[in-house]
C-alpha positions as CSV (number, residue, x, y, z in Angstrom):
1,X,0.0,0.0,0.0
2,X,1.3,3.5,-0.9
3,X,1.8,6.3,1.6
4,X,-1.4,7.5,3.1
5,X,-2.7,10.7,1.4
6,X,-4.3,13.5,3.5
7,X,-6.4,16.5,2.7
8,X,-8.2,19.3,4.6
9,X,-11.9,19.9,4.7
10,X,-12.9,23.0,2.7
11,X,-16.7,22.8,2.6
12,X,-19.5,20.7,4.2
13,X,-23.0,20.1,2.8
14,X,-24.8,17.5,5.0
15,X,-23.1,14.1,4.4
16,X,-21.1,15.5,1.5
17,X,-17.7,17.2,2.2
18,X,-15.3,18.9,-0.2
19,X,-11.5,19.1,-0.2
20,X,-9.5,21.7,-2.2
21,X,-6.4,21.1,-4.2
22,X,-4.9,17.8,-5.4
23,X,-5.2,15.3,-2.6
24,X,-3.9,12.2,-4.4
25,X,-7.0,10.2,-3.4
26,X,-8.4,7.6,-5.7
27,X,-12.0,7.2,-6.9
28,X,-14.1,5.1,-4.5
29,X,-11.3,5.1,-1.9
30,X,-12.3,4.7,1.8
31,X,-11.2,7.7,4.0
32,X,-11.3,8.7,7.6
33,X,-12.8,12.2,8.2
34,X,-11.9,14.6,11.0
35,X,-10.8,14.0,14.6
36,X,-13.5,11.4,15.2
37,X,-12.3,9.4,12.1
38,X,-15.7,9.1,10.5
39,X,-15.8,6.7,7.6
40,X,-16.3,8.1,4.2
41,X,-15.8,7.3,0.5
42,X,-14.5,9.4,-2.4
43,X,-17.3,9.9,-5.0
44,X,-16.0,12.6,-7.3
45,X,-12.6,13.9,-8.3
46,X,-12.0,17.2,-10.2
47,X,-8.7,18.8,-11.0
48,X,-8.7,20.8,-7.9
49,X,-11.6,19.4,-5.8
50,X,-12.3,16.1,-4.2
51,X,-15.9,15.2,-3.1
52,X,-16.4,12.7,-0.3
53,X,-19.7,11.1,1.1
54,X,-19.6,10.4,4.8
55,X,-21.3,7.3,6.1
56,X,-22.0,9.0,9.5
57,X,-23.6,12.1,10.9
58,X,-21.4,15.1,10.0
59,X,-22.7,17.7,12.5
60,X,-19.9,19.3,14.5
61,X,-17.3,18.8,11.6
62,X,-15.4,22.0,10.8
63,X,-13.4,23.2,7.8
64,X,-9.7,22.6,8.2
65,X,-10.1,19.2,9.8
66,X,-7.9,16.5,8.3
67,X,-9.1,13.7,6.0
68,X,-6.9,10.6,5.8
69,X,-7.0,8.1,2.9
70,X,-6.6,4.4,3.4
71,X,-5.5,3.5,-0.1
72,X,-8.3,0.9,-0.4
73,X,-11.8,1.0,-1.8
74,X,-14.7,0.6,0.6
75,X,-14.6,-3.2,1.2
76,X,-16.1,-6.0,3.3
77,X,-14.2,-8.6,5.3
78,X,-15.2,-12.1,4.2
79,X,-14.5,-14.9,6.6
80,X,-16.2,-17.2,9.1
81,X,-18.4,-15.3,11.5
82,X,-20.6,-13.5,8.9
83,X,-23.6,-15.9,9.4
84,X,-25.8,-15.5,12.4
85,X,-24.6,-11.8,12.6
86,X,-26.3,-8.5,12.4
87,X,-24.4,-5.6,10.6
88,X,-25.0,-2.0,9.8
89,X,-24.7,-0.7,6.2
90,X,-20.9,-0.9,6.1
91,X,-20.4,-4.3,7.8
92,X,-20.0,-3.2,11.4
93,X,-21.6,-5.7,13.8
94,X,-24.4,-4.0,15.7
95,X,-23.8,-6.0,18.9
96,X,-20.2,-4.8,19.1
97,X,-21.2,-1.2,18.3
98,X,-23.7,-1.4,21.1
99,X,-21.0,-2.5,23.5
100,X,-18.6,0.2,22.3
101,X,-21.3,2.9,22.4
102,X,-22.6,1.9,25.8
103,X,-26.2,2.2,24.7
104,X,-28.8,1.7,22.0
105,X,-27.6,4.5,19.8
106,X,-24.5,4.3,17.6
107,X,-21.7,6.7,18.7
108,X,-20.1,8.6,15.9
109,X,-16.7,7.4,14.8
110,X,-17.1,4.1,16.6
111,X,-14.5,1.7,15.3
112,X,-15.0,-2.0,15.8
113,X,-13.8,-5.1,13.9
114,X,-16.2,-6.4,11.3
115,X,-15.7,-10.0,12.5
116,X,-14.4,-11.5,15.7
117,X,-10.6,-11.8,15.5
118,X,-10.2,-13.6,18.8
119,X,-12.6,-16.5,18.2
120,X,-10.9,-19.9,17.3
121,X,-12.6,-21.9,14.5
122,X,-12.3,-25.7,14.0
123,X,-10.5,-25.9,10.7
124,X,-10.2,-28.8,8.3
125,X,-7.5,-28.3,5.6
126,X,-8.4,-29.5,2.1
127,X,-5.1,-28.9,0.3
128,X,-1.6,-30.4,0.5
129,X,1.9,-29.3,-0.3
130,X,2.6,-29.3,-4.0
131,X,-1.0,-28.7,-5.1
132,X,-1.6,-26.2,-7.9
133,X,-4.3,-23.7,-6.8
134,X,-6.3,-21.3,-8.9
135,X,-8.5,-18.4,-7.7
136,X,-11.6,-19.7,-6.1
137,X,-10.1,-23.1,-5.0
138,X,-11.1,-24.2,-1.5
139,X,-8.2,-24.4,1.0
140,X,-10.1,-25.2,4.2
141,X,-13.6,-26.0,5.6
142,X,-14.9,-24.5,8.8
143,X,-18.3,-25.6,10.4
144,X,-19.6,-22.0,10.9
145,X,-23.1,-23.0,12.2
146,X,-25.1,-26.2,12.4
147,X,-26.4,-25.6,8.9
148,X,-23.5,-24.1,7.0
149,X,-19.9,-25.3,6.4
150,X,-17.8,-22.2,5.5
151,X,-15.4,-22.9,2.6
152,X,-12.3,-20.7,2.8
153,X,-11.2,-19.9,-0.8
154,X,-8.2,-18.6,-2.6
155,X,-8.9,-14.9,-3.6
156,X,-10.0,-14.7,-7.3
157,X,-6.8,-12.9,-8.4
158,X,-4.3,-15.3,-6.8
159,X,-2.9,-18.6,-8.2
160,X,0.2,-20.7,-7.5
161,X,1.7,-23.8,-6.0
162,X,1.2,-24.7,-2.3
163,X,4.5,-24.4,-0.4
164,X,3.3,-25.1,3.2
165,X,0.0,-26.0,4.9
166,X,-0.9,-25.9,8.6
167,X,-2.4,-29.2,10.1
168,X,-6.1,-29.4,11.0
169,X,-6.9,-27.6,14.3
170,X,-8.2,-24.4,15.8
171,X,-7.2,-21.1,14.2
172,X,-8.2,-17.4,14.2
173,X,-9.6,-15.9,10.9
174,X,-6.4,-13.9,10.3
175,X,-3.9,-16.8,11.0
176,X,-1.9,-18.0,8.0
177,X,-3.2,-21.4,6.8
178,X,-1.5,-21.8,3.5
179,X,1.6,-20.3,1.8
180,X,1.6,-20.4,-2.0
181,X,4.3,-19.5,-4.5
182,X,2.9,-17.6,-7.5
183,X,4.1,-17.9,-11.1
184,X,6.2,-14.7,-10.5
185,X,8.0,-16.5,-7.7
186,X,6.3,-14.3,-5.0
187,X,5.2,-16.0,-1.8
188,X,1.6,-15.2,-0.6
189,X,0.2,-16.1,2.8
190,X,-3.5,-17.1,2.7
191,X,-5.8,-17.0,5.8
192,X,-9.5,-17.6,6.1
193,X,-10.0,-13.9,5.5
194,X,-10.6,-12.0,2.3
195,X,-11.3,-8.4,1.5
196,X,-13.4,-7.4,-1.4
197,X,-14.6,-4.0,-2.7
198,X,-18.4,-3.7,-2.4
199,X,-19.0,-2.0,-5.8
200,X,-17.1,-4.6,-7.8
201,X,-19.0,-7.9,-8.7
202,X,-17.0,-11.0,-7.8
203,X,-15.8,-12.9,-10.9
204,X,-17.3,-16.2,-12.1
205,X,-16.3,-18.8,-14.6
206,X,-19.6,-19.1,-16.4
207,X,-23.3,-18.0,-16.1
208,X,-26.1,-20.5,-16.7
209,X,-29.6,-19.7,-18.0
210,X,-32.3,-19.9,-15.3
211,X,-34.0,-23.3,-15.5
212,X,-34.6,-24.4,-11.9
213,X,-37.2,-22.8,-9.7
214,X,-36.6,-21.3,-6.2
215,X,-39.3,-23.3,-4.4
216,X,-40.9,-21.0,-1.7
217,X,-43.9,-23.1,-0.7
218,X,-46.1,-20.1,-1.4
219,X,-48.6,-21.3,-4.0
220,X,-49.2,-18.1,-5.9
221,X,-45.4,-17.7,-6.3
222,X,-44.4,-21.3,-7.1
223,X,-47.3,-22.2,-9.4
224,X,-48.4,-19.0,-11.0
225,X,-45.4,-16.7,-11.1
226,X,-42.3,-18.8,-10.3
227,X,-38.9,-17.3,-9.6
228,X,-35.8,-19.2,-10.9
229,X,-32.7,-19.9,-8.8
230,X,-30.4,-17.1,-9.8
231,X,-33.4,-15.0,-10.9
232,X,-34.6,-11.5,-10.0
233,X,-38.0,-10.5,-8.6
234,X,-39.7,-7.3,-7.5
235,X,-42.4,-7.0,-4.9
236,X,-44.0,-3.5,-5.3
237,X,-46.9,-2.6,-3.1
238,X,-48.3,0.3,-1.0
239,X,-48.3,0.5,2.8
240,X,-49.8,-2.6,4.5
241,X,-50.0,-4.8,1.4
242,X,-47.6,-7.4,2.9
243,X,-44.1,-6.8,1.3
244,X,-42.1,-7.5,4.4
245,X,-44.3,-10.5,5.3
246,X,-43.9,-12.0,1.8
247,X,-40.1,-11.7,2.2
248,X,-40.2,-13.3,5.6
249,X,-42.1,-16.3,4.2
250,X,-39.5,-16.6,1.4
251,X,-36.7,-16.3,3.9
252,X,-38.2,-19.0,6.1
253,X,-39.4,-21.5,3.5
254,X,-37.5,-21.1,0.3
255,X,-35.0,-23.9,-0.6
256,X,-32.1,-21.5,-0.6
257,X,-29.2,-22.5,1.6
258,X,-28.4,-19.0,2.9
259,X,-30.5,-15.9,3.4
260,X,-29.1,-12.3,3.2
261,X,-31.7,-9.8,4.4
262,X,-31.0,-6.1,3.9
263,X,-33.3,-3.7,5.8
264,X,-32.4,-0.7,3.7
265,X,-33.8,2.5,5.1
266,X,-36.7,0.6,6.8
267,X,-38.6,2.2,9.7
268,X,-37.0,1.3,13.0
269,X,-40.1,-0.6,14.3
270,X,-40.2,-2.8,11.2
271,X,-36.5,-3.6,11.5
272,X,-37.0,-4.3,15.2
273,X,-39.7,-6.9,14.2
274,X,-37.2,-8.6,11.8
275,X,-34.4,-8.5,14.4
276,X,-36.6,-10.0,17.1
277,X,-38.4,-12.5,14.9
278,X,-35.7,-14.0,12.9
279,X,-33.7,-15.4,15.8
280,X,-36.9,-17.0,17.1
281,X,-37.9,-18.6,13.8
282,X,-37.2,-22.3,13.5
283,X,-35.6,-23.4,10.4
284,X,-37.9,-26.1,9.0
285,X,-34.9,-28.0,7.5
286,X,-32.7,-28.2,10.5
287,X,-34.9,-27.5,13.5
288,X,-32.4,-24.8,14.7
289,X,-32.8,-21.0,14.7
290,X,-33.2,-19.5,11.2
291,X,-30.3,-17.2,12.0
292,X,-28.0,-20.2,11.6
293,X,-28.2,-19.6,7.9
294,X,-29.0,-15.9,7.8
295,X,-27.1,-12.6,7.6
296,X,-29.0,-9.5,8.5
297,X,-28.0,-6.0,7.5
298,X,-30.0,-3.4,9.5
299,X,-29.9,0.1,8.1
300,X,-32.9,2.1,9.5
301,X,-34.3,5.3,8.0
302,X,-32.7,7.5,10.7
303,X,-29.2,6.3,9.8
304,X,-27.2,8.5,7.5
305,X,-28.3,8.3,3.9
306,X,-24.8,7.5,2.5
307,X,-24.7,4.3,4.6
308,X,-28.1,3.4,3.2
309,X,-26.8,3.7,-0.3
310,X,-23.8,1.4,0.6
311,X,-25.9,-1.2,2.4
312,X,-27.3,-3.0,-0.6
313,X,-23.8,-3.3,-2.1
314,X,-22.4,-4.7,1.2
315,X,-25.3,-7.2,1.3
316,X,-24.9,-8.4,-2.3
317,X,-21.1,-8.8,-2.0
318,X,-21.6,-11.0,1.1
319,X,-24.2,-13.0,-0.9
320,X,-21.8,-13.4,-3.9
321,X,-19.1,-14.7,-1.5
322,X,-21.4,-17.5,-0.3
323,X,-22.5,-18.2,-3.9
324,X,-18.9,-18.7,-4.8
325,X,-18.8,-21.5,-2.2
326,X,-21.4,-23.4,-4.2
327,X,-24.4,-22.4,-2.1
328,X,-27.8,-21.2,-3.3
329,X,-28.3,-17.7,-1.8
330,X,-31.5,-15.7,-1.6
331,X,-31.1,-11.9,-1.0
332,X,-34.0,-9.7,0.2
333,X,-33.6,-6.0,-0.2
334,X,-36.3,-4.2,1.7
335,X,-36.7,-1.7,0.3
336,X,-35.0,-0.5,-2.9
337,X,-37.2,2.7,-2.9
338,X,-35.5,3.9,0.3
339,X,-32.1,3.2,-1.4
340,X,-33.2,5.2,-4.4
341,X,-34.3,8.1,-2.1
342,X,-30.8,8.0,-0.6
343,X,-29.4,8.3,-4.1
344,X,-31.7,11.2,-4.8
345,X,-30.6,13.1,-1.7
346,X,-26.9,12.5,-2.4
347,X,-27.4,13.6,-6.0
348,X,-29.2,16.8,-4.9
349,X,-26.4,17.7,-2.6
350,X,-23.9,17.2,-5.4
351,X,-26.0,19.6,-7.5
352,X,-26.4,17.1,-10.3
353,X,-29.0,17.5,-13.0
354,X,-32.2,15.9,-11.7
355,X,-34.2,13.4,-13.7
356,X,-37.9,12.3,-13.3
357,X,-39.3,13.2,-9.8
358,X,-35.9,14.5,-8.7
359,X,-34.2,11.1,-9.0
360,X,-30.7,11.2,-10.6
361,X,-30.5,10.4,-14.3
362,X,-28.4,7.3,-13.5
363,X,-31.1,5.7,-11.3
364,X,-31.9,3.0,-13.9
365,X,-28.3,2.0,-14.5
366,X,-27.5,1.8,-10.7
367,X,-30.5,-0.5,-10.2
368,X,-29.4,-2.6,-13.1
369,X,-25.8,-2.8,-11.7
370,X,-27.4,-4.2,-8.5
371,X,-29.8,-6.7,-10.0
372,X,-27.4,-7.9,-12.6
373,X,-25.2,-9.4,-9.9
374,X,-27.8,-12.2,-9.5
375,X,-27.5,-15.4,-11.5
376,X,-26.8,-19.1,-11.4
377,X,-23.1,-19.6,-12.1
378,X,-20.2,-22.0,-12.4
379,X,-17.7,-20.7,-9.8
380,X,-14.0,-20.1,-10.2
381,X,-11.6,-23.0,-9.2
382,X,-10.9,-26.3,-10.8
383,X,-13.8,-28.0,-8.8
384,X,-16.3,-26.0,-10.8
385,X,-19.0,-25.7,-8.2
386,X,-22.5,-24.4,-9.1
387,X,-23.8,-21.5,-7.0
388,X,-26.9,-19.3,-7.3
389,X,-27.8,-15.9,-6.1
390,X,-31.5,-14.9,-6.3
391,X,-32.4,-11.2,-5.7
392,X,-35.8,-10.2,-4.4
393,X,-36.3,-6.5,-4.1
394,X,-39.3,-4.9,-2.3
395,X,-40.4,-1.5,-3.8
396,X,-42.4,1.0,-1.8
397,X,-44.0,3.3,-4.4
398,X,-45.6,6.4,-2.8
399,X,-49.4,5.8,-2.6
400,X,-49.0,2.4,-4.2
401,X,-48.6,4.0,-7.6
402,X,-46.2,1.8,-9.6
403,X,-46.0,4.3,-12.5
404,X,-43.3,6.2,-10.4
405,X,-39.6,6.0,-11.6
406,X,-38.2,3.4,-9.1
407,X,-40.9,0.9,-9.8
408,X,-40.7,1.4,-13.6
409,X,-36.9,1.3,-13.6
410,X,-37.0,-2.0,-11.6
411,X,-39.6,-3.6,-13.9
412,X,-37.4,-3.0,-16.9
413,X,-34.7,-5.1,-15.2
414,X,-36.3,-7.9,-13.2
415,X,-38.1,-10.9,-14.7
416,X,-40.6,-11.6,-12.0
417,X,-43.2,-9.1,-10.9
418,X,-45.3,-10.0,-7.8
419,X,-47.6,-7.0,-7.8
420,X,-49.2,-6.5,-4.4
421,X,-52.7,-5.0,-4.5
422,X,-54.0,-2.9,-1.6
423,X,-57.7,-3.8,-2.5
424,X,-56.8,-7.5,-2.0
425,X,-55.0,-6.7,1.3
426,X,-58.1,-4.8,2.6
427,X,-60.2,-7.9,1.8
428,X,-57.8,-9.9,3.9
429,X,-56.6,-11.9,0.9
430,X,-52.9,-12.8,1.6
431,X,-50.5,-13.0,-0.1
432,X,-52.1,-10.0,-1.8
433,X,-50.4,-10.7,-5.2
434,X,-52.7,-9.6,-8.0
435,X,-53.0,-12.6,-10.4
436,X,-54.1,-10.3,-13.3
437,X,-51.2,-7.9,-13.3
438,X,-48.3,-10.1,-12.0
439,X,-46.0,-12.1,-14.3
440,X,-43.0,-14.3,-14.5
441,X,-40.8,-14.4,-17.6
442,X,-39.1,-17.6,-16.4
443,X,-42.3,-19.8,-16.8
444,X,-41.4,-21.0,-20.3
445,X,-37.8,-21.9,-19.4
446,X,-38.9,-23.8,-16.3
447,X,-41.9,-25.6,-17.7
448,X,-39.8,-28.6,-18.6
449,X,-38.5,-28.8,-15.0
450,X,-42.0,-28.8,-13.5
451,X,-43.1,-31.5,-16.0
452,X,-40.1,-33.7,-15.2
453,X,-39.9,-33.2,-11.4
454,X,-43.6,-32.6,-10.3
455,X,-46.0,-33.9,-13.0
456,X,-46.3,-33.8,-16.8
457,X,-49.8,-32.1,-16.4
458,X,-48.4,-29.3,-14.1
459,X,-48.1,-26.6,-16.7
460,X,-51.3,-27.5,-18.4
461,X,-53.3,-27.2,-15.2
462,X,-51.5,-23.9,-14.4
463,X,-52.5,-22.5,-17.8
464,X,-56.2,-23.6,-17.4
465,X,-56.3,-21.9,-14.0
466,X,-54.9,-18.6,-15.4
467,X,-57.4,-18.7,-18.2
468,X,-60.3,-19.2,-15.7
469,X,-59.1,-16.3,-13.6
470,X,-59.0,-14.0,-16.7
471,X,-62.4,-15.1,-17.9
472,X,-63.7,-14.5,-14.4
473,X,-62.5,-10.9,-14.5
474,X,-64.4,-10.4,-17.8
475,X,-67.6,-12.0,-16.5
476,X,-67.3,-9.9,-13.3
477,X,-67.9,-6.8,-15.4
478,X,-71.2,-8.2,-16.6
479,X,-72.2,-9.4,-13.1
480,X,-71.7,-5.8,-11.8
481,X,-74.0,-4.5,-14.4
482,X,-76.8,-7.0,-14.6
483,X,-76.3,-9.4,-11.6
484,X,-75.3,-13.1,-11.3
485,X,-78.8,-14.4,-12.4
486,X,-78.2,-13.1,-15.9
487,X,-75.3,-15.5,-16.5
488,X,-75.7,-18.8,-18.2
489,X,-75.2,-22.0,-16.2
490,X,-71.8,-22.6,-17.8
491,X,-70.6,-19.0,-16.9
492,X,-71.9,-19.4,-13.3
493,X,-69.8,-22.6,-13.1
494,X,-66.8,-20.7,-14.4
495,X,-67.3,-18.0,-11.7
496,X,-67.6,-20.6,-9.0
497,X,-64.4,-22.5,-10.2
498,X,-62.5,-19.2,-10.3
499,X,-63.7,-18.3,-6.8
500,X,-62.4,-21.8,-5.7
501,X,-59.0,-21.0,-7.3
502,X,-58.9,-17.6,-5.5
503,X,-60.1,-18.7,-2.0
504,X,-58.8,-22.2,-1.8
505,X,-55.6,-22.1,-3.9
506,X,-54.2,-18.5,-4.1
507,X,-55.2,-17.5,-0.5
508,X,-52.7,-18.9,2.0
509,X,-52.5,-18.4,5.7
510,X,-48.9,-17.9,6.8
511,X,-49.8,-18.3,10.5
512,X,-51.3,-21.8,10.0
513,X,-49.0,-24.7,10.8
514,X,-49.9,-26.7,7.6
515,X,-51.0,-24.0,5.2
516,X,-47.9,-21.8,5.7
517,X,-45.9,-24.1,3.4
518,X,-47.2,-26.2,0.5
519,X,-44.8,-28.7,-1.3
520,X,-45.0,-28.7,-5.1
521,X,-46.6,-32.2,-5.2
522,X,-49.5,-31.0,-3.0
523,X,-49.8,-27.8,-5.1
524,X,-50.3,-30.0,-8.1
525,X,-52.9,-32.1,-6.4
526,X,-54.8,-29.0,-5.3
527,X,-54.9,-27.8,-8.9
528,X,-56.0,-31.2,-10.1
529,X,-59.0,-31.2,-7.7
530,X,-60.2,-27.7,-8.6
531,X,-59.9,-28.4,-12.3
532,X,-61.5,-31.9,-11.9
533,X,-64.5,-30.2,-10.2
534,X,-64.8,-27.6,-13.0
535,X,-64.3,-30.0,-16.0
536,X,-66.5,-32.8,-14.6
537,X,-69.2,-30.4,-13.5
538,X,-69.2,-28.9,-17.0
539,X,-69.8,-32.4,-18.4
540,X,-72.6,-33.0,-15.7
541,X,-74.3,-29.8,-16.9
542,X,-74.2,-31.0,-20.4
543,X,-75.6,-34.4,-19.1
544,X,-78.7,-32.6,-17.7
545,X,-77.6,-31.7,-14.1
546,X,-78.8,-28.4,-12.7
547,X,-76.3,-25.7,-11.7
548,X,-77.9,-25.4,-8.3
549,X,-77.4,-29.1,-7.4
550,X,-73.8,-28.9,-8.6
551,X,-73.0,-25.9,-6.5
552,X,-74.6,-27.3,-3.4
553,X,-72.5,-30.5,-3.5
554,X,-70.9,-31.2,0.0
555,X,-67.7,-32.3,-1.6
556,X,-66.9,-28.6,-2.4
557,X,-66.1,-28.0,1.2
558,X,-63.6,-30.9,1.3
559,X,-61.9,-29.5,-1.9
560,X,-61.6,-26.2,-0.1
561,X,-60.2,-27.7,3.0
562,X,-57.7,-29.9,1.2
563,X,-55.0,-27.2,1.8
564,X,-55.0,-28.1,5.5
565,X,-54.2,-31.8,4.9
566,X,-50.8,-32.8,6.1
567,X,-48.3,-33.4,3.2
568,X,-47.8,-37.1,4.1
569,X,-51.6,-37.8,3.8
570,X,-52.3,-35.8,0.6
571,X,-52.2,-38.8,-1.9
572,X,-54.7,-40.8,0.1
573,X,-57.0,-37.8,0.7
574,X,-56.8,-36.9,-3.0
575,X,-58.0,-40.3,-4.1
576,X,-60.8,-40.2,-1.5
577,X,-62.1,-36.8,-2.6
578,X,-61.8,-37.7,-6.3
579,X,-64.1,-40.8,-5.8
580,X,-66.6,-38.7,-3.7
581,X,-66.6,-36.0,-6.5
582,X,-67.5,-38.6,-9.2
583,X,-70.2,-40.1,-6.9
584,X,-71.8,-36.7,-6.0
585,X,-71.8,-35.5,-9.6
586,X,-73.5,-38.7,-10.7
587,X,-76.2,-38.1,-8.0
588,X,-76.5,-34.4,-9.2
589,X,-77.2,-35.7,-12.8
590,X,-79.9,-38.2,-11.5
591,X,-81.5,-35.7,-9.1
592,X,-84.4,-33.8,-10.3
593,X,-84.2,-30.0,-9.8
């Protein structure tokens, strides 16, 4: 590292400070500002002016105070100890900050290690002397929690021959484990710890197209609008529509190995709910706390805006690191609107030309830079592991109006749109995802997977249900004008079948022990029952049965309650209901109206 550069504060504008003259700082370099050594980042360099954004409150700073460069970009420390931890926007652990601050509020300039340097980790070495190592190769395995084995890797830009290896045992994260000799003859010491700049995506060997779904157990998501592993999704919705709850459900039930949850500019009380609830949630796969495979980044709305802007980059860099180990990672950003507001505030202070609604002109490209870091990849290293990073961003449009710039810029990038609808939320229909406006562009790619792994009729049934829901919306207009009695028997049956789809299939109770999670096989059987009721009833109508007798059949109640059947009993119950349905329809045909 070169000699540390310094400069003097010339001007202060909120979280933005200016230095005059040539300071020798580099773009995106991390700096320490003033006597309290506040953390900042260089965001603009002119010939005779350097602009820095400060990640902490700047009140009390004075012109003339010294700014000291570090020579490095704003980076995160990557090593065992990340999981089961809660950080702020620039990877400072909140627990340690609380101890250092002696209270609930963060003291300015507080300096704590990102990870515990004193803790000893059980380390199993996976390399031997003489091994040729490339960037991304695994050198050691550390059981970080009950659920996750941390794989310590060679940094992406390092390769060479192993000269010495320590034996298996207990080590600190900064202890040298392996010494390698590079092709230039230089010796490099490798520990469990890596540093990586947050704004630079971690390199990969190869990217795959998205063909495998991220199974969430939420029926409207998995069946109607599935998200691929390595895909991107947006959940826009107004206040109270269930954005945070939807993300909690995905975090708890999705088949991702690791969850990274970024509370980006969320209200303090909402973030408190997350911080209190997550440690108490039981991981259905392991029976331990969900925190054993979760990283939380808490950046509330009262924290400085610059740290809010950095928080999503910190989160996605940590997520990429675990992806490189070969894990499937799901990242929740709640909410990208607050991040965009931080961008707008910073842009205003820098006196940049505003775009639509005051957001900077580069809003779309910054969002794209974030979401483009998702994907299913073949990682670096000769082992060629497959890892996936799925990104789910909540958007909070003012007044629920998704025509505003952040929602529109997000929709141009992401491939799944789970549109939350306040009118559904007010009717207590949760998840309040509107089936007429939402979409998934992964459906065609993943159809083959569903047909091979669930049932060959899965996609056919899904399409039939979507068609029924669209036809219901058209018929609903007629019903509003002239009433239900004006409809033909066939159309009334359509309306009833669509109501069954809405109330029995799409509506899901996250607080019910069984209904909170539905495996794919059970989702398919639920579709089969609803479609069997519709199609066989249509045949019964043609055979002379009356619509009233069909709609009054007792079996309809059992079809509706099928979602509460335990997964291990579904096949037996399905057969039973199918037989009863045939019997009752036959009776309806024979019965006189």
